[in-house]
C-alpha positions in Angstrom: 45.1 122.7 -7.8 46.7 119.5 -7.4 47.1 120.0 -3.7 43.5 121.0 -3.3 42.3 117.9 -5.0 44.3 115.7 -2.7 42.8 117.3 0.2 39.2 116.5 -0.9 40.2 112.9 -1.8 41.5 112.1 1.6 38.8 113.1 4.1 39.3 112.9 7.8 38.7 109.6 9.6 35.6 110.7 11.6 33.6 111.4 8.3 34.4 107.9 7.1 32.9 106.3 10.2 29.6 108.3 9.9 29.2 107.2 6.2 29.6 103.5 7.1 26.9 103.7 9.8 24.5 105.3 7.3 25.0 102.5 4.8 24.4 99.8 7.5 21.1 101.5 8.5 20.0 101.7 4.8 20.7 98.0 4.3 18.7 97.0 7.4 15.8 99.1 6.1 15.8 97.3 2.8 15.8 93.9 4.5 12.9 95.0 6.8 10.9 96.2 3.8 11.5 92.9 2.0 10.3 90.9 5.0 7.2 93.0 5.4 6.4 92.7 1.7 6.8 88.9 1.7 4.6 88.6 4.8 2.0 90.9 3.2 2.1 88.9 -0.1 1.7 85.7 1.9 -1.3 87.0 3.9 -2.9 88.4 0.7 -2.3 85.1 -1.1 -3.8 83.0 1.7 -6.8 85.3 1.9 -7.3 85.1 -1.8 -7.1 81.3 -1.5 -9.7 81.2 1.3 -12.0 83.8 -0.3 -13.1 82.5 -3.7 -13.3 84.7 -6.7 -16.8 86.0 -6.9 -18.3 85.6 -10.4 -21.9 86.5 -11.4 -24.3 85.4 -14.1 -27.2 87.3 -15.4 -30.5 85.5 -15.3 -32.1 85.3 -18.8 -34.6 83.3 -20.8 -32.9 80.7 -22.9 -33.4 77.3 -24.5 -31.4 74.2 -23.8 -31.5 70.4 -24.4 -31.5 67.7 -21.9 -29.3 64.9 -23.1 -28.6 61.6 -21.5 -25.0 60.3 -22.2 -24.4 56.6 -22.0 -21.5 54.4 -22.8 -22.0 51.0 -24.5 -20.7 48.9 -27.3 -21.6 48.3 -30.9 -23.6 45.2 -31.8 -25.2 43.9 -35.0 -29.0 44.2 -35.2 -29.1 40.9 -37.1 -26.7 38.2 -36.1 -26.7 34.4 -36.2 -25.0 32.2 -33.6 -23.1 29.3 -35.0 -23.1 26.4 -32.6 -21.6 23.0 -32.5 -24.3 20.3 -33.0 -22.0 17.4 -32.6 -22.9 15.3 -29.6 -20.4 15.2 -26.7 -17.0 16.7 -27.3 -15.2 17.5 -30.5 -11.9 19.0 -31.5 -11.5 21.9 -33.9 -9.3 20.9 -36.8 -10.0 23.8 -39.1 -11.2 27.3 -38.3 -11.9 30.3 -40.5 -10.0 33.5 -39.5 -12.0 36.0 -37.4 -13.1 39.1 -39.3 -13.6 37.2 -42.5 -16.6 38.2 -44.6 -18.3 35.0 -45.7 -21.2 34.1 -48.0 -23.8 31.4 -47.7 -22.2 27.9 -48.1 -18.7 28.8 -47.0 -17.0 26.5 -44.6 -16.6 28.0 -41.1 -15.4 25.3 -38.8 -14.4 21.7 -39.3 -14.5 19.3 -36.3 -12.6 16.0 -36.0 -14.8 13.0 -37.0 -12.5 10.0 -36.5 -14.5 8.6 -33.6 -17.7 9.1 -35.5 -16.3 7.2 -38.5 -15.4 4.2 -36.3 -18.9 4.2 -34.8 -20.4 4.3 -38.3 -18.5 1.3 -39.4 -19.6 -0.7 -36.3 -23.2 0.3 -36.8 -23.1 -0.7 -40.5 -22.1 -4.2 -39.5 -24.8 -4.3 -36.9 -27.3 -3.1 -39.5 -26.4 -6.0 -41.8 -26.9 -8.5 -39.0 -30.2 -6.9 -38.0 -31.5 -7.0 -41.6 -30.7 -10.8 -41.8 -32.4 -11.5 -38.5 -35.4 -9.4 -39.6 -35.8 -11.3 -42.9 -35.6 -14.7 -41.0 -38.3 -13.5 -38.6 -40.5 -12.4 -41.5 -40.1 -15.8 -43.2 -41.0 -17.6 -39.9 -44.1 -15.5 -39.6 -45.2 -16.5 -43.1 -44.6 -20.2 -42.5 -46.5 -20.0 -39.2 -49.5 -18.3 -41.0 -49.6 -21.1 -43.6 -49.4 -23.8 -40.9 -52.1 -22.1 -38.9 -54.4 -22.0 -42.0 -53.8 -25.7 -42.6 -54.5 -26.7 -39.0 -57.6 -24.6 -38.9 -58.9 -26.2 -42.1 -58.4 -29.7 -40.7 -60.2 -28.8 -37.5 -63.0 -27.3 -39.4 -63.3 -30.5 -41.5 -63.5 -32.6 -38.3 -66.3 -30.4 -37.1 -68.1 -30.7 -40.3 -67.8 -34.5 -40.4 -68.9 -34.7 -36.8 -72.0 -32.6 -37.5 -72.8 -34.7 -40.5 -72.5 -37.9 -38.5 -74.8 -36.5 -35.8 -77.3 -35.4 -38.4 -77.1 -38.8 -40.1 -77.8 -40.7 -36.9 -80.6 -38.4 -35.7 -82.3 -37.9 -39.0 -81.4 -41.2 -40.6 -80.0 -44.1 -38.7 -82.2 -43.7 -35.6 -85.4 -43.4 -37.6 -84.4 -46.5 -39.6 -83.6 -48.6 -36.6 -86.8 -47.6 -34.8 -88.8 -48.5 -37.9 -87.0 -51.8 -38.2 -87.8 -52.6 -34.6 -91.5 -51.8 -35.2 -91.5 -54.0 -38.3 -89.8 -56.8 -36.5 -92.5 -56.7 -33.7 -95.3 -56.5 -36.3 -93.9 -59.5 -38.2 -93.5 -61.4 -35.0 -97.1 -60.7 -34.0 -98.4 -61.8 -37.4 -96.3 -64.9 -37.3 -97.6 -65.6 -33.8 -101.2 -65.2 -34.9 -100.5 -67.6 -37.8 -98.9 -70.1 -35.5 -101.8 -69.7 -33.2 -104.2 -70.6 -36.0 -102.0 -73.5 -37.1 -101.8 -74.9 -33.5 -105.6 -74.6 -33.1 -106.2 -76.5 -36.4 -103.6 -79.1 -35.4 -105.3 -79.5 -32.1 -108.6 -80.3 -33.8 -107.0 -82.6 -36.3 -105.0 -84.3 -33.6 -108.1 -84.8 -31.5 -109.8 -86.4 -34.6 -106.7 -88.4 -35.1 -106.1 -86.9 -38.5 -102.5 -86.0 -37.7 -99.9 -87.5 -35.8 -98.8 -86.3 -32.4 -95.5 -85.4 -33.9 -97.2 -83.0 -36.3 -99.1 -81.6 -33.4 -96.0 -81.2 -31.3 -94.3 -79.4 -34.3 -97.1 -76.9 -34.6 -97.1 -76.3 -30.9 -93.3 -75.6 -31.0 -93.8 -73.3 -33.9 -96.4 -71.4 -31.9 -94.1 -71.0 -28.9 -91.2 -70.0 -31.2 -93.4 -67.3 -32.7 -94.3 -66.0 -29.3 -90.6 -65.9 -28.4 -89.8 -64.0 -31.5 -92.5 -61.4 -30.7 -91.1 -61.0 -27.2 -87.6 -60.8 -28.6 -88.6 -58.1 -31.0 -90.4 -56.1 -28.4 -87.4 -56.4 -26.0 -85.1 -55.3 -28.9 -87.1 -52.2 -29.4 -87.0 -51.4 -25.7 -83.2 -51.8 -25.7 -83.0 -49.7 -28.8 -85.0 -46.8 -27.4 -83.7 -46.9 -23.8 -80.0 -47.7 -24.3 -78.7 -47.9 -27.8 -80.3 -44.7 -29.0 -79.3 -42.6 -26.0 -75.7 -44.0 -26.1 -75.3 -43.4 -29.8 -76.9 -39.9 -29.6 -74.6 -38.8 -26.8 -71.5 -40.2 -28.7 -72.5 -38.2 -31.8 -73.1 -35.1 -29.7 -69.8 -35.6 -27.9 -67.9 -36.0 -31.1 -69.4 -32.8 -32.5 -68.7 -30.9 -29.3 -65.1 -32.1 -29.2 -64.6 -31.2 -32.9 -65.9 -27.7 -32.2 -63.7 -27.3 -29.2 -60.8 -28.7 -31.1 -61.4 -26.1 -33.7 -61.4 -23.3 -31.1 -58.2 -24.7 -29.6 -56.5 -24.8 -33.0 -57.6 -21.3 -33.8 -56.3 -19.9 -30.5 -53.1 -21.9 -30.8 -52.6 -20.6 -34.3 -53.3 -17.0 -33.2 -50.9 -17.3 -30.3 -48.2 -18.7 -32.5 -48.8 -16.1 -35.1 -48.6 -13.3 -32.5 -45.4 -14.8 -31.1 -43.8 -14.8 -34.5 -45.2 -11.3 -35.3 -43.8 -10.0 -32.0 -40.4 -11.5 -32.8 -40.6 -9.8 -36.2 -41.6 -6.5 -34.6 -38.7 -6.8 -32.2 -36.3 -7.5 -35.0 -37.8 -4.6 -37.0 -37.5 -2.3 -34.1 -33.9 -3.4 -33.5 -33.2 -2.8 -37.2 -34.9 0.6 -37.1 -32.9 1.6 -34.0 -29.7 0.6 -35.7 -30.7 2.5 -38.8 -31.7 5.6 -36.8 -28.4 5.4 -34.9 -26.5 5.0 -38.1 -28.4 7.9 -39.7 -27.7 10.1 -36.6 -24.0 9.2 -36.8 -23.9 10.1 -40.5 -25.7 13.4 -39.6 -23.2 14.0 -36.9 -20.4 13.4 -39.4 -22.0 16.0 -41.7 -22.3 18.4 -38.8 -18.5 18.2 -38.3 -18.4 20.6 -41.3 -20.2 23.8 -40.1 -21.3 25.8 -43.1 -22.4 29.4 -43.1 -26.2 29.7 -43.4 -25.9 33.1 -44.9 -23.6 36.1 -45.5 -22.0 37.9 -42.6 -18.8 38.9 -40.7 -17.1 36.2 -38.6 -16.8 37.0 -34.9 -15.5 34.4 -32.5 -17.9 34.0 -29.6 -16.2 34.6 -26.2 -12.8 33.4 -27.5 -10.1 34.1 -30.0 -7.4 36.8 -29.9 -6.1 35.3 -26.7 -9.5 35.4 -25.0 -11.0 32.4 -23.3 -14.4 30.7 -23.6 -16.8 31.7 -20.9 -16.3 29.2 -18.1 -13.5 27.4 -19.9 -9.7 27.6 -20.2 -9.9 26.8 -23.9 -9.5 29.4 -26.6 -11.5 29.2 -29.9 -8.7 28.0 -32.1 -7.6 24.9 -34.0 -7.1 22.0 -31.5 -9.5 23.4 -29.0 -12.2 21.1 -27.5 -15.8 22.2 -27.9 -19.1 20.9 -26.5 -22.5 20.3 -27.9 -24.7 23.4 -28.2 -21.6 25.6 -27.5 -21.6 28.8 -29.6 -18.4 29.1 -31.6 -19.0 31.9 -34.0 -21.4 34.8 -34.5 -22.2 35.8 -38.0 -23.1 39.5 -37.9 -24.7 41.7 -40.5 -22.7 44.9 -40.4 -25.1 46.8 -42.6 -27.4 47.3 -39.6 -25.7 48.1 -36.3 -26.9 49.2 -32.9 -25.5 50.5 -29.6 -26.2 48.4 -26.5 -25.8 50.2 -23.1 -26.9 49.7 -19.5 -28.8 52.6 -18.0 -29.4 53.1 -14.3 -32.9 52.4 -13.1 -33.4 56.1 -12.1 -33.0 57.2 -15.7 -35.2 54.8 -17.5 -38.3 57.0 -17.1 -36.5 59.6 -19.2 -35.9 57.2 -22.1 -38.6 56.4 -24.7 -38.7 54.4 -27.9 -37.9 56.5 -31.0 -35.9 59.1 -29.1 -33.1 60.5 -31.4 -29.5 60.0 -30.4 -26.1 60.7 -31.8 -23.3 58.2 -31.3 -19.5 58.7 -31.2 -17.6 55.5 -32.0 -14.2 55.0 -30.5 -11.5 54.9 -33.2 -13.6 57.0 -35.6 -13.0 60.6 -34.4 -14.9 63.5 -35.8 -17.7 61.4 -37.2 -21.1 61.2 -35.5 -23.7 58.5 -36.3 -27.4 59.1 -35.9 -29.9 56.6 -34.5 -33.0 56.1 -32.4 -33.8 54.2 -29.3 -35.3 50.9 -30.5 -35.6 48.9 -27.3 -35.8 49.3 -23.5 -35.3 46.3 -21.3 -38.3 45.2 -19.3 -36.3 43.6 -16.5 -33.1 44.7 -14.8 -29.8 43.1 -15.8 -28.6 40.6 -13.3 -25.1 39.9 -14.8 -23.2 42.0 -12.2 -25.7 41.7 -9.4 -23.5 39.5 -7.3 -20.9 42.3 -7.3 -23.3 45.0 -6.3 -26.8 43.7 -5.5 -28.1 47.3 -5.1 -27.2 48.3 -8.6 -30.0 47.8 -11.0 -29.5 48.7 -14.7 -31.7 48.2 -17.7 -30.4 47.4 -21.2 -31.3 49.8 -24.0 -30.7 49.5 -27.7 -30.1 52.4 -30.1 -30.4 51.3 -33.8 -28.1 53.4 -36.0 -29.0 54.8 -39.4 -27.2 53.2 -42.4 -23.8 54.9 -43.0 -21.0 54.5 -45.5 -18.4 53.9 -42.7 -18.0 50.2 -41.9 -18.7 49.5 -38.3 -17.7 46.4 -36.4 -19.3 44.8 -33.3 -17.6 45.1 -29.9 -16.3 48.6 -30.4 -16.9 51.1 -27.6 -19.4 53.8 -28.4 -20.8 56.8 -26.5 -24.5 57.7 -27.2 -26.1 61.0 -26.4 -29.9 60.6 -26.2 -32.0 63.7 -26.7 -34.4 63.5 -23.7 -36.1 66.8 -24.1 -35.7 70.3 -25.7 -36.6 73.0 -23.2 -37.6 76.2 -25.0 -37.6 79.8 -23.8 -37.5 79.4 -20.0 -35.8 81.3 -17.2 -32.6 79.5 -16.5 -29.4 79.8 -14.5 -26.2 77.7 -14.5 -26.4 74.7 -12.1 -23.5 76.3 -10.1 -25.8 79.1 -9.0 -28.3 76.9 -7.2 -27.7 75.9 -3.6 -29.8 73.5 -1.6 -30.5 73.2 2.1 -33.1 71.0 3.8 -34.8 70.4 0.4 -35.1 74.2 -0.4 -33.3 75.7 -3.4 -31.6 79.1 -3.2 -29.6 81.5 -5.4 -27.5 84.5 -4.2 -28.3 87.8 -5.8 -25.1 89.7 -6.7 -24.8 93.0 -4.8 -22.1 95.6 -4.2 -22.7 95.4 -0.5 -23.9 92.0 0.6 -25.1 89.0 -1.5 -28.5 87.8 -0.2 -30.0 84.3 -0.7 -33.4 84.1 -2.5 -35.5 80.9 -2.4 -36.5 79.7 -5.9 -38.5 76.9 -7.4 -36.6 74.8 -9.9 -37.9 72.8 -12.9 -36.2 70.5 -15.3 -32.4 70.6 -15.4 -29.6 69.5 -17.6 -26.0 69.2 -16.6 -25.4 72.9 -17.2 -28.7 74.7 -16.9 -31.5 74.7 -14.3 -35.0 76.1 -15.1 -36.4 78.5 -12.5 -40.1 78.4 -12.3 -40.6 80.8 -9.3 -38.5 83.3 -7.4 -36.5 85.2 -10.0 -37.1 87.1 -13.2 -34.7 87.7 -16.1 -32.3 90.6 -15.8 -30.9 90.1 -12.3 -27.4 88.8 -11.5 -26.7 85.7 -9.4 -23.5 84.4 -7.9 -21.9 81.3 -9.3 -19.6 80.7 -6.3 -19.9 81.9 -2.7 -17.8 81.7 0.5 -18.6 80.1 3.8 -19.8 83.5 5.0 -22.5 83.5 2.4 -23.5 79.9 3.1 -24.2 80.9 6.7 -26.8 83.3 5.3 -29.0 80.5 4.1 -32.2 80.4 6.1 -33.0 77.5 8.4 -36.3 76.4 6.8 -38.1 73.2 7.8 -37.0 70.2 5.7 -39.2 69.4 2.8 -39.5 66.5 0.4 -38.6 66.6 -3.3 -40.3 69.4 -5.3 -42.9 68.4 -7.7 -41.2 70.1 -10.6 -37.6 70.0 -9.3 -34.6 69.5 -11.5 -34.1 66.0 -12.6 -30.4 65.4 -11.9 -28.7 62.1 -12.5 -28.5 60.2 -9.3 -25.9 57.8 -10.7 -23.4 60.5 -11.8 -23.4 64.1 -10.4 -23.9 66.8 -13.0 -21.2 69.4 -13.9 -20.9 71.7 -10.8 -18.3 73.6 -8.8 -16.1 72.0 -6.1 -18.0 71.1 -3.0 -17.9 73.4 0.0 -19.3 72.3 3.3 -20.1 74.5 6.4 -20.3 72.6 9.6 -21.9 74.2 12.7 -22.5 77.9 13.0 -23.9 80.3 10.6 -27.5 80.1 9.5 -29.4 77.0 10.6 -29.5 75.0 13.8 -26.3 73.9 15.5 -24.6 71.2 13.6 -26.6 71.7 10.5 -24.7 70.6 7.4 -25.0 73.1 4.5 -23.7 71.8 1.1 -23.6 72.9 -2.4 -21.8 71.8 -5.5 -21.4 68.0 -5.0 -23.3 68.2 -1.8 -27.1 68.1 -1.6 -28.4 68.5 -5.1 -31.4 70.6 -5.9 -34.7 68.9 -5.2 -35.9 66.7 -8.1 -39.1 65.5 -9.4 -41.2 63.2 -7.3 -39.7 59.7 -7.0 -36.2 60.9 -7.7 -33.6 59.1 -5.6 -31.0 61.1 -3.7 -27.7 61.7 -5.6 -25.4 58.8 -5.3 -27.9 56.0 -4.6 -27.0 52.8 -2.9 -24.0 51.2 -4.4 -23.2 54.3 -6.6 -19.7 55.5 -6.8 -19.2 59.3 -6.8 -17.9 60.6 -10.1 -15.1 62.9 -10.8 -17.3 65.4 -12.7 -16.9 68.8 -11.2 -16.4 71.9 -13.3 -14.7 70.2 -16.2 -17.9 68.6 -17.5 -20.3 65.7 -16.8 -18.9 62.4 -15.7 -19.2 59.5 -18.1 -22.7 58.2 -18.3 -24.3 61.4 -17.0 -26.5 64.0 -18.7 -25.1 66.7 -20.9 -26.7 69.7 -22.5 -26.7 71.5 -25.8 -27.2 75.2 -25.6 
């Protein structure tokens, strides 16, 4: 037995060689099979990568909500800006901490008042000097008025005396002198007649020698003297009437006129002097009032260095604080900072009433209306939603960032929040979802199922053989669902993704404008859709026609809708993972 076993254990040398060759062939076959398997797996994998997985969706009637999602920040509905009313520049020496809840009368900011105090002391000295000057001017005016009254009384007395003298002469002296002249003439005539009789008698007696010649000569002389007296009296009357009376009358008239004119001169001079003194007094009074006004203003400025809270609220530094800078300034709002007149330092906000302020692209303003409901998610408060309503829509586009992108036009909207127990603070980021419209019981498909070419909308019917495009009419759309108004009925299946081969099946129809009832997609941010696939040249359509879906040409919208990604708009990174920030979302 032992010998037989050894014989089998040691085969001959030719058998060993044949066994080694067989093993070599077997190893080569295994290697070849591995190579073939790897190549086949690679080809299949690449084919699977090129050919997308076909998924279908059944068309059905459903309800969905069109929601506009916008990002903004919290602000207070009621707020009061606290400004510096101190003229020129001022330095902050005391500042209430930001975030402090204050009540009416609390000290918010104290500004340096050293320069104002110096000006007040200087103006007080000037006020004392001005008061003394004013009192002196008032005394001089009183003295001038007394002097004027005295001078006018004297001038009036002269006029009165001159008028009396004139009347005395005209109505008294002149009449008396004229009568005296007439009497003198009459006496001289009578005397002359008597002397004539005496002379006649003496002549007869002298002729009869009854009297001496001496006596006769005496009577003759007396007669001549009487004639001379009559002539003298008559001449005196002529002189009185022609010369003395006229001269005296003119003198009296002149004296009266001069007295009247002197009275007018005195009155005018008195008025001028009084006006001069009054003007000096008014000037001194104005100077005093200006000094007092300036002093009052300085005292008011000193009081304004202490800025008091006009009411309750939460202190928020305006444009500064926390390392931030003032707008257009290198200064922070802090102790030691320099502020200017009318510069806002603090905003007192009433945190019991809050709102969300957001900027909305102009293409979406027609969707927003006052009193539309909204839900708000506040950053830092996860899991809690706040309710509110649209309270304001801006009339004019915001121009704050127009210099960066002049084609971007946004309108500011405000959403007032309902009162909540959670304390909210202004400046916190918030995302608002505005309910634009509830669409009820309509035929709808996912937005991924709609493809567009030349303004026409299509869907691909799912089939075991070949998927065929069908033209449809679209209505309102959210970021997930599109209403189908024509072309399909509920119950059929449509593809959600297709290959380039299917895209070539899209018919080459004439271009059309936006549909009247087309889906209203957000032109600023694309809605949630599949990755874009583009077919260039070939397939359905004219040579070179560009067929897009997904992020390509969006389904036609309502009239007046701008193409997706308007001027100056940045494409979003939405895609299949949900709407981009600021776009529309939907609620099933």
